[in-house]
Structures are given as C-alpha cells and as structure tokens.
N, C-alpha and C positions, 0 to 999 in steps of 0.2 A: 348146030345151034350152040353147043357148048363151047366150041372153039371161037365162035363169034363173040360170045359173052366175055371170053378171056381176052380177046383182042380189044374190045371196047373198054374192059376194065384196065388193061394195060395202057391204053391211050390216055385214060383219066389219070392214072398214076404218073405218066410222063408229064402231063400238063401240071400236076401238083409239084413235081420236082423242078420244073423249069418255070421260074416266075415270070419270065417274059413271053411265054407261050400264049397267054390270054391277056390281051389288051383291050380294055373297054373303050369304045369310041367316046369322044368328048361330047357328042350330041346326046348320048344316054344321060350323062351327068347334067347337061343343061335342061333336058326334059324333066328330069327328076327335080332339079331346082325350081323350074317354073311351076311344077305341080305342087312342091312344098310351099312356094310363095302364094299360090292360089289358095291352098288350104289354110295358110295363115290369115289371108284376107277374109276367107269365109268364116273362120272361127272369131275374128275381130268383129265382123258384121253381125254374126249370130248373137254376140253379147249385147247388141243394141236392141234386139227384139225382146219384149217381155213374154217369154215362153214358160214361166214358172220353173218347176223342177226340171223340165225338159231341156233347159239351157245347159245344165250339167251333163245330161246324157248325150246331147248333140255334140258338145265340145269334147267330151271323152271319146266319142266315136271318131271325131276328126283327128284327135291326138293319137288314137290307135293306128289310124291309116298313116299318119305321118311317121310314127314309129316303125311300121312295117316297111315303108319306103326306105327309110334310113338303114334299117337292118338289111334289106335285101340288096340295095344298090351300093351304099357307101361302105358297109361292113363286109360286102362280098360274101353274103351267106349262101348265095347260089353256087358258088365254086368252092365252098368250105368242105372240110371232111365231115363225115357223119357225126362224129362225137361233138364237133364244134356247132353243128346245126342243131343237135339234140340239146346241148347246153343252152343255146340261145333261145330255142323254142320253150324249154322249161322255164327259163327266166321270164319269158313273155307270158307263159301260162300262170306263173306265180303272181305277176303283176296284175293279170286279169282277175285272179282270185281275190287279191287284195282290193282292187277297185270294186268288185262285186260285193264284198263285205261292207265296203264303205257306202256303197249305194243303198244296200238294204237298210243300213242304220239311218242314212239320210232320208230315204223315202218313208221310213216308219214314223218319223217325227211329225208332230202337228205343226201347222204354219202359224207362227206367232207374229202378229203385226209389230212393226217397230214402234217405240214409244213416242216418236215425234209426229 
C-alpha cells in the first residue's frame, strides 16, 4: 500500500512539473460558460420578483455558486498544489464571513418605507 501511494504521489508530481500533461477539453469550458450564463440569467430574473430581503440572500447564493465554478474550472483549483488550494479556500471563507456579517446587519434593521 505504501509503494502504491508513493507511485500515485510521483505521478501527481510529474503532472505538476509538465504543464502539458493535463489538458482540459474545450467542452468543459463551454459547459461551465453555459452554466455561468444560466446563473446570470437566473440572478437577473430573480431581481424582478419582490421577495423582500430574500432577494439579497438568493442573489448572494447564486453569486457564491458562480464564484465556485470560476475558482474550480477557470483557476484550475482542482489541479493546484495544496498551499494554493488552502489559500483560495481561506479567501473564500473570509468572503463568506464578511457576507455573513453584512447580512446580520442588513437583516437586523427595520424596514423603512420610501418617502414617495
């Protein structure tokens, strides 16, 4: 089992050293592009429905999904080194913390009708 793990680790190291060893097919990028465009359309349509404060939450969830798609496929986080993945994940966690703080402030406020 130990030699198998070393062989697999060696294969991964060889893939990292040779940039041409992993080539993503074009259809992956086209599928992600179609998904991103569908999510863009969904977020634009969701703005038309009066959901109250849920509009913000729904649109933030859609944007988180779009961010994850871009990180995983266009930034090649699935093939990145462990330190790169950890740094990206911590940046994403920090963004989630900031959005959570913003949402607690937003949801704690009372609804004030516009003056017109």
